[in-house]
C-alpha positions in Angstrom: 2.1 -7.2 -23.6 -0.5 -6.7 -20.9 -2.2 -3.6 -19.6 -2.4 -3.6 -15.8 -3.9 -1.3 -13.3 -2.6 -0.7 -9.8 -4.6 1.0 -7.1 -3.0 3.2 -4.5 -4.0 5.6 -1.7 -5.4 8.7 -3.2 -2.6 11.2 -3.4 0.1 8.6 -3.9 -0.3 8.2 -7.7 3.0 9.8 -8.5 4.8 7.8 -5.9 3.3 4.6 -7.3 4.2 5.6 -10.9 7.8 6.1 -9.9 7.9 2.7 -8.3 6.4 1.1 -11.4 9.0 2.8 -13.6 11.8 1.6 -11.2 10.5 -2.0 -11.8 10.9 -1.4 -15.5 7.3 -0.9 -16.5 5.9 1.7 -18.9 3.2 3.9 -17.6 0.0 4.0 -19.6 -2.0 6.7 -17.7 -3.5 7.4 -14.4 -6.6 8.7 -12.6 -7.5 9.3 -9.0 -6.2 6.4 -6.9 -5.0 4.2 -9.8 -2.1 4.0 -12.3 -2.2 2.0 -15.5 1.0 0.4 -16.9 2.2 -2.1 -19.5 4.0 -5.3 -18.5 4.9 -8.7 -19.8 3.4 -11.9 -18.4 5.9 -11.8 -15.6 4.4 -8.5 -14.5 1.2 -10.3 -13.4 3.1 -11.9 -10.5 6.1 -9.6 -10.1 4.0 -6.5 -9.6 2.0 -8.2 -6.8 5.2 -9.5 -5.2 7.3 -6.3 -5.4 5.0 -3.2 -5.3 5.2 -1.4 -1.9 2.7 1.4 -2.5 0.0 -0.4 -4.5 -3.2 -1.6 -2.8 -4.2 -4.0 -5.6 -3.1 -5.0 -9.1 -5.6 -5.8 -11.8 -5.4 -7.1 -15.3 -7.3 -4.9 -17.7 -9.7 -7.1 -19.7 -11.4 -4.4 -21.8 -11.8 -0.7 -22.2 -14.6 0.6 -24.4 -17.5 3.1 -24.7 -21.0 2.2 -23.5 -23.9 4.5 -23.2 -26.6 1.8 -22.7 -26.8 -1.7 -21.2 -26.7 -3.4 -24.6 -23.3 -1.9 -25.3 -22.1 -2.7 -21.7 -23.3 -6.4 -22.1 -21.7 -6.8 -25.6 -18.3 -5.5 -24.4 -18.2 -7.8 -21.4 -19.5 -10.8 -23.5 -16.7 -10.3 -26.1 -14.0 -11.1 -23.5 -12.6 -14.6 -23.6 -13.4 -15.3 -19.9 -13.0 -19.0 -20.4 -9.2 -18.5 -20.6 -9.1 -16.8 -17.2 -11.5 -18.9 -15.1 -11.8 -22.5 -14.1 -15.1 -24.3 -14.5 -15.8 -24.2 -10.8 -14.7 -20.6 -10.2 -17.1 -18.3 -8.4 -17.1 -15.0 -10.2 -17.9 -11.9 -8.1 -18.3 -8.3 -9.3 -16.8 -6.9 -6.1 -17.1 -3.2 -7.0 -18.7 -0.8 -9.5 -17.9 2.9 -9.8 -19.7 5.2 -12.2 -18.7 8.8 -12.8 -20.4 11.2 -15.2 -21.8 8.3 -17.2 -25.3 7.6 -18.6 -25.2 4.2 -16.9 -25.2 5.3 -13.3 -27.0 2.5 -11.3 -24.1 0.6 -9.8 -26.4 -2.3 -8.8 -27.8 -2.6 -12.3 -24.3 -2.4 -13.9 -23.1 -5.1 -11.5 -26.0 -7.4 -12.5 -25.5 -6.9 -16.2 -21.7 -7.6 -16.1 -22.3 -10.7 -14.1 -24.9 -11.9 -16.5 -22.6 -11.3 -19.5 -19.7 -13.2 -17.9 -21.7 -16.2 -17.0 -23.5 -16.3 -20.3 -20.1 -16.3 -22.1 -18.8 -19.1 -19.9 -21.9 -21.2 -20.3 -21.7 -20.9 -24.1 -18.0 -21.8 -24.3 -18.3 -24.7 -21.8 -21.7 -25.9 -22.9 -23.1 -25.6 -19.4 -26.5 -24.3 -18.3 -25.2 -23.4 -14.9 -21.8 -23.2 -13.2 -21.1 -25.0 -9.9 -19.3 -22.1 -8.2 -17.6 -24.5 -5.7 -14.0 -23.3 -6.4 -12.0 -20.3 -5.5 -13.6 -16.8 -5.8 -12.4 -14.5 -8.5 -13.2 -10.8 -8.4 -14.0 -8.5 -11.3 -14.2 -4.7 -10.9 -16.0 -2.2 -13.2 -15.2 1.5 -13.6 -17.3 3.9 -15.8 -15.8 7.3 -16.4 -17.7 9.6 -18.8 -19.2 6.5 -20.5 -15.9 4.7 -20.9 -16.0 1.3 -19.4 -13.0 -0.3 -17.7 -13.3 -4.1 -16.9 -10.6 -5.3 -14.5 -9.7 -8.8 -13.2 -8.3 -8.8 -9.7 -4.8 -10.5 -9.5 -4.2 -9.7 -5.8 -7.0 -11.1 -3.8 -6.5 -9.7 -0.3 -5.3 -6.0 -0.5 -1.6 -5.8 -0.9 -1.2 -3.9 2.4 -1.9 -7.2 4.0 1.7 -8.3 3.7 1.3 -11.3 6.0 3.7 -10.2 8.7 1.3 -8.4 11.0 0.1 -11.2 13.2 -1.5 -8.6 15.5 -2.3 -5.2 14.2 -3.6 -3.7 17.4 -5.9 -0.7 17.5 -6.3 1.4 14.3 -3.1 0.3 12.6 -1.6 2.3 9.8 -1.8 0.5 6.5 1.5 -0.9 5.3 1.1 0.7 1.8 0.5 4.1 3.4 3.6 3.7 5.5 5.6 2.8 2.3 4.2 6.0 0.7 5.3 8.1 3.7 8.8 6.8 3.4 8.9 7.8 -0.3 7.3 11.2 0.3 10.1 11.9 2.8 12.7 10.7 0.3 14.2 8.5 3.1 17.4 6.6 2.4 18.6 3.6 4.2 21.7 5.3 5.6 19.6 7.9 7.4 18.6 7.0 11.0 14.8 6.6 11.4 12.7 6.6 14.5 9.0 6.3 15.1 8.1 7.6 18.6 4.5 6.2 18.3 5.3 2.8 16.8 2.0 1.1 17.6 2.3 -2.2 15.7 5.6 -1.3 14.2 4.4 -0.7 10.6 6.5 2.3 9.7 9.7 0.8 11.1 9.1 -2.6 9.5 8.3 -1.1 6.1 11.4 1.0 6.3 13.4 -2.2 7.1 11.9 -4.1 4.1 12.7 -1.1 1.9 16.3 -0.6 3.3 17.2 -4.3 2.8 15.4 -4.4 -0.6 13.0 -7.2 0.5 10.0 -7.6 -1.7 6.9 -7.0 0.5 4.9 -9.9 -0.9 7.1 -12.8 0.1 4.9 -13.8 3.0 1.5 -14.2 1.2 -0.4 -15.6 -1.8 -2.2 -13.8 -4.5 -5.5 -14.3 -6.4 -3.5 -14.8 -9.6 -2.4 -18.2 -8.2 -6.0 -19.5 -8.5 -6.3 -18.6 -12.2 -5.4 -20.9 -15.1 -3.1 -18.3 -16.5 -0.8 -18.6 -13.5 2.6 -20.0 -14.3 3.8 -21.5 -11.0 7.2 -22.5 -12.4 7.9 -18.9 -13.5 6.6 -17.5 -10.3 9.1 -19.6 -8.3 11.8 -18.3 -10.5 10.7 -14.7 -10.0 10.7 -15.2 -6.2 14.3 -16.5 -6.4 15.3 -13.5 -8.6 13.9 -11.1 -6.1 15.4 -13.0 -3.2 18.8 -12.5 -4.8 18.3 -8.7 -4.7 17.9 -8.7 -0.9 20.7 -6.6 0.7 22.2 -7.7 4.0 25.5 -5.9 3.8 24.1 -2.4 4.5 24.1 -0.4 7.7 20.5 0.4 8.8 19.5 2.3 11.9 15.7 1.9 12.3 14.1 2.2 15.7 10.6 2.6 17.3 9.2 3.4 20.7 5.8 3.5 22.4 4.6 4.3 25.9 2.4 1.2 25.8 4.4 -2.0 26.6 1.8 -4.1 24.7 2.4 -2.1 21.6 6.1 -2.5 21.9 5.7 -6.3 22.2 3.3 -6.3 19.2 5.9 -4.4 17.1 8.6 -6.8 18.1 6.5 -9.8 17.2 5.5 -8.3 13.8 9.1 -7.4 13.0 10.2 -10.9 13.9 7.7 -12.4 11.5 8.6 -10.0 8.7 12.3 -10.7 9.0 11.9 -14.4 9.3 10.0 -14.4 6.1 12.8 -12.4 4.4 15.3 -15.0 5.8 13.3 -17.8 4.3 13.4 -16.1 0.9 17.2 -15.9 1.3 17.4 -19.6 2.3 15.5 -20.5 -0.9 18.6 -19.4 -2.9 21.1 -21.0 -0.5 21.9 -17.8 1.4 21.9 -18.0 5.2 22.3 -14.3 5.8 19.8 -12.6 8.2 17.8 -9.5 7.9 18.2 -7.5 11.1 15.0 -6.5 13.0 14.3 -2.9 13.9 14.8 -2.1 17.6 11.7 -1.2 19.7 11.7 0.1 23.2 9.2 1.3 25.7 9.4 5.0 26.2 7.4 8.2 26.3 8.2 10.5 23.4 9.2 13.2 25.9 11.9 11.0 27.3 13.6 10.5 23.9 16.9 12.1 22.7 18.6 12.1 19.4 21.3 9.4 19.2 22.7 11.0 16.0 23.2 14.5 14.7 20.8 13.9 11.8 17.9 11.6 11.0 14.2 11.3 10.4 11.3 11.2 12.8 8.4 9.6 11.0 5.2 8.9 12.9 1.5 8.4 13.0 0.5 9.8 16.4 -2.9 9.1 17.9 -5.7 11.4 16.8 -9.3 12.0 17.6 -10.9 9.9 14.9 -8.5 7.1 15.6 -7.9 6.9 19.3 -9.3 8.7 22.3 -11.0 12.0 21.4 -10.2 15.4 19.8 -9.3 17.1 23.1 -6.8 14.3 24.1 -5.2 14.5 20.6 -4.8 18.3 20.9 -3.1 17.9 24.2 -0.8 15.3 22.8 0.2 17.5 19.8 1.0 20.4 22.2 3.4 18.2 24.1 5.0 16.8 21.0 6.9 20.1 20.4 9.6 18.8 22.7 10.7 16.5 19.9 12.0 19.5 18.0 14.2 20.4 20.9 15.3 16.8 21.6 16.0 16.0 17.9 17.7 19.2 16.6 18.9 18.7 13.1 16.5 15.9 12.3 13.7 16.0 9.7 10.1 15.2 10.6 7.2 13.6 8.9 3.9 13.4 10.8 0.6 12.1 9.4 -2.7 12.9 11.0 -6.3 13.7 10.1 -6.6 16.4 12.8 -7.3 19.6 11.0 -5.8 21.8 13.8 -2.6 19.8 14.1 -0.2 22.6 13.3 -1.9 25.1 15.5 -1.7 22.7 18.5 1.8 21.5 17.6 3.1 25.0 17.4 5.2 24.5 14.4 4.3 24.9 10.7 5.4 22.4 8.1 7.5 23.2 5.1 5.2 21.1 2.9 1.8 19.4 3.2 0.7 16.3 1.4 -2.9 15.0 1.5 -3.2 11.2 1.5 -6.3 9.1 1.8 -5.4 6.6 4.5 -8.2 4.0 4.5 -11.4 5.9 5.0 -9.6 8.9 6.6 -8.6 12.1 4.9 -5.1 12.6 6.4 -2.3 15.0 5.8 1.4 14.4 5.9 3.2 17.3 7.5 6.8 17.4 6.2 9.5 19.4 8.2 12.4 19.0 5.8 14.5 22.1 6.2 16.0 22.3 9.7 16.7 25.8 10.8 19.5 26.8 13.2 18.4 26.1 16.7 15.3 24.0 15.7 12.1 24.3 13.7 9.6 27.1 13.9 8.4 27.7 10.4 5.8 30.3 9.7 2.6 29.5 7.8 3.6 31.6 4.8 6.5 29.2 4.2 4.3 26.2 3.6 4.0 24.5 0.3 1.2 22.1 -0.7 
C-alpha cells in the first residue's frame, strides 16, 4: 500500500477528500491545500487520470522528524531512490516549504536534499556523476513543525492542464477550480447549467466531462510514465476500465455564452477537442458512441432568458485584477442583477476576487466559500435558496 498526497486549491480540501473516497481510497490526513490518502499501485496512475479537483499527485517517499541538516540528510539518503529513477534522470527539487521549523532556509534545505539524493544514487550505481540527459523528475519538500515530508511528483504538468484547452485566452479559470465549483454547488447532470461569461469554456467543458463521467486525464501524459516503477500494461488496462465508465445515455443541458465572438469560438474549439478525446477513449474499447459538446452562443448576459423553470447559473465574470479595472468590474456587477429577474427559480454560483461584489451586485448570497484560484484569493458566492419572485437575501442570512 502506498501513501500518496494530492494537492488542491486552498479551500477545496473537503471536496478533494470526498472525490478520493468516491474512487475507493482511504484518507490519511490533510493540511492546507493537500490531502493524503492510501492507495494500491494502480492508484499511482488512476489518481492522475481520474481526479478532477486535484492539482498534482505525489508519492510520499518519507515522513520523519528533523531538527538539523544531518537529520534531514540522513532521512533523504535512506530512501531507495535508485528504484524510482533511471540513470539519466535529471532530479530537480522543485519546491521547498518550511513552517514553524528549525530548518527554515528553503534554499539550504533544497541543496541538502539534492545532495542526499545524488549521493545515494552515485553509491548505488557506482557513478561519480550522473549524466542528467533524460527526463526531469521533481521532488518536493515540506517541513511542518520539524516534520519532514519528501514527495515524488507523479503528475508532471499540473493536473489542471487537461490537454483540451488549445487556446486559453485571457486569464482563464483553472480547470480544477471549475471542477471544485461544480461540486460546491452540488450540481447534478440532470440540472440545466449555463455560464453567461464562458470565456474559454472551462466551466461548461468541466461540467460535460463530469456529467458524462469522462476521466479528465485522457488527453495527456504524466510524469509517472517516465519512472521505472511505471507499469504501461496496467495503465492501458486502467484507461480501458475508465473508458467503459463513460456515460453517453444521459440527458445533459449545458450551455455557455459570451459577448466576445472570439471567446465563443475559443470555447467551441476547446469543447470539440475535449469531446473528441473522450470519443477516442470510447473507441479504444470498441464503442463508437459520441460525447455531445456543450452549446455556446454569442450573447450579452442582459439578453439571456431562462429556457427552463429551474437550473444553475455558474460563472466567473471579469473582475478588476483579472480584466479591465475595478471600476469597470463594479459597473458589470451592478448590471448583472438582471440575471435574477431573467432566471427566476434558478440557483447561482459566482466566483470573483472583488471584495465589494455583493454590494455592487445588490444581492447577498446564502453562503460564501473562499477558494484560492491560482494566485488570487477568490470567493464563491452561492445563491442556493430561490425566494418567491427572485433573490434578494439580506446580509444576516449569509453563511460562511
